[in-house]
C-alpha positions, 0 to 999 in steps of 0.5 A, a space after each residue: 903438473 897436478 895440483 890437489 885442492 881441498 874444496 869445502 861447501 859443495 853439497 850437490 852435483 851442481 856444486 861440482 859442476 860450478 867448481 869444475 867450470 870455474 877451474 877450467 876457465 883458469 889459464 893454464 888448466 888442462 884438466 879438472 876432476 872434482 869430487 864433492 864427497 871427498 871435498 877434493 879437486 885435482 887440477 892438471 896444468 900450469 896454473 898457480 895455487 893462488 889462481 886456483 884458490 881464487 877461482 874456487 872462492 869466486 865460485 863461492 866455495 872455500 879452497 886450500 892447497 891439499 899438498 900443504 
């Protein structure tokens, strides 16, 4: 399953890496692609939207489900 998230607050490559690492650490995540220029993260796996949002917010960024 693939989830598309909107992530705001990323301003550099380090931000992308931080979000990617936070999402990769979530149980059930099998792949992550983060792009600060489009403010998106595409996450593969079985993690819930709530788990993904929590991981992004814990990393210090704002997140919403782009599918809604």
